N, C-alpha and C positions, 0 to 999 in steps of 0.2 A: 838546455831544456830545464824548465822549472820543476822543482820538487813537488809542487802542488798541482792539483787539477785546475783546468780553466774551462771556459765555456765550450771549447772546441775539442780538447783532448785530455787524456789522463797525464798526470805528472810522472816523473821517473820513479817516485816511491811506489805509487800504485802499480806501475808497470813491473817493477821488481817483485812486488808481492805476487802479482798475477802469474807471471811466468815461472817463478820459483815454485810456488804452490802447485801449479799445473804439472810441472816436471816431477815433483815429489809424489803427487797423487798417482801419476802413470807408473812410476817406478814402484811404488808400494802395492799397487794392484798386481803388477807382474810378480813381485816377491811373494805376495799372498797366494797367487795361483800356483807358483812354483812349489812352495813348501807344503801346501795342502794336498796337491795332486801328485807330486813327483818325488818328494822326500819322505821316507818312512820314519816313523818314530824310532829313536835310538841312533839314527844317522847323525853324527856330530855336525855335519853341515847344516842340518835342519835347525839345530839350536842357534847357530850363528845367524841364519837367515831370519828366524823368528825374532831374535833380538834386534836385528837391523830393521825389520818390519815394525816392530813396536817403537823403536827409537824414532824412525821417520814419521810414524803416526803421531807421536807426541809433538814432534817438530811442526807437522802440518797443523795440528790444533793450535799451538802457540802462535804460529804465523797467521793463521786464519782469524784468530781473535785480535791480533794487532792490525790485520788488514781491515777488519770490520770497524775497529776503532778509528783508523785513518779515514775510512770512507765516511763515517759519521761526521768527521770534522772537515771533510772536503767534498763539497757538492760535486756530483758527477756530471759530465757533459750531457746535454739534452739529446733526446732521440730526434731523428729527422722530423721536420715539421709536417711532412705529408703522411706520416704514420697514422693509420686508423686507430680508433680506441681499442679495437680487438688486438691489433699488433702491438700497441703499447702495453696492454695488459699481459700479453704473452711474453714480450721481451722482459718486462719488469718481473713477472712471475718466475721466469727461468732463472734470472739473476738471484732472486730471493731464495729459490730452492737450492741453487748452488751454494750460496752462503750458508744456508741451514745445514746442508749435507757435509760441507767442508768442516763444520764444527761437530755435527752429531756423529758422523762415522768414526772419527778418531776417539771421540768421547766414549762411544760404545766399545771401541777396541781397548781403551784404557780400563773400562769395567771388566772386560774379558781377561785382561792381563792381571787384574786384581784378584782373581779367583784362586789361582794356585797358592800353596802354602809357602813357597820359597819367596825371597825378597825380589822386588821389581827393580832391576838395575839396567840402565840403558847404556848405549854406546859401548857395548862389549865390556861392561864392568866399570866404566869410568864415571857414570852418573847414577847414584842412588836416586830412585824416584818413588814418591809416596803412592800408596795404593788408595783407591776410593774406599774410604773407611767402611761405609755401609756394606759394600759388596765383600770386602775382605773379612768382615766380622760375621758373615753368614755361617750357619752350621754346615757341616759336611753334606748333609742331605739337601739342604737348600742350595748349596753351591752346585751340586749335580743337576738339580732342576734348572738353575739359572743358566748353566752352560747350554742347555737345550733351547733356551730362548735367546740368549745374548749372541751366541756364535752365529746362528743363521741370520739373525737381524743384522749383524755387522756385515756379513757377506752380501746379503741382499741389497742393503743400502749402499755398500761400496760399489757394487755393479751399477746401481741406479745413478750414483754420482759419476761414475765413469761414463755411462751412457749420455747423461746430460752434458758432460764436458765435451764429449765427441760431437754431440748435436750442436752445441754452442760453437764449436770450431767450424763445423760444416756450414752453419748459417753465416758465419763471418766470411768464409772462403767463397762459398758458392752463391748464396742469396745476395749478399752484399757486394762480393767481389765480381761475380760473373753476370748476375741478373740486374741488380740495381746499378752496379758500377759506381758505388759511392765510396766514401773514405772512412767507413765505420771501423774496419779492421785496423787501418793506419793509426787510429786513436790510441791503440794499445801497443804500437810497435815503435820503438825508439828510432830516431833519425829519418822518419817519414814526414812528408808534407801533408797538412790537413788544412783545408780552407772551408769557410762557411758554404761556398757554392758546391764544393765537393761532397760534404756531409749531407747537404740537403737535396742532392740530385734526385729527382723523382724517378720512379720506375719507367722503363721504356718498353 
């Protein structure tokens, strides 16, 4: 399988980015829900989970930026020819929103992790990580106010990202897999067959 995308399917690099980032996002949402709702402050497990959550969030940010750069250098496969303009706009708009949120959610999380006075160290103390200078340099009162804005924004956008990702998967599995019976999902799955006829199969 080619590393680069072609007119029919995504290459192995795009597939690796796609499935790795998807898995990390799901895991990080689970970790976030866990420590916010089930681990009390002062619980030593909470600190470990928060550190893992922050570490994975930065990893998602870096991988998403790399994925965006790879996508800009690699034209993506075309949508089915029988898609209406409205379907095209919806499909592309969903992809653009996913890319934006994959970058914005961890970026806001990074800002949130920049507020405490202690150093930001990822991977359980293995990787010192810089804070966002503007956020870290706020006064104590300004930081308290910022928490009330940044924290809920991070949570809301994270669930929006999760919801869009689930909707994206359902569209691939049910709309394309069961209704249209085309090969759109196979474009992003290694080892599957993709043909021009299969991708462009009209609705039945």
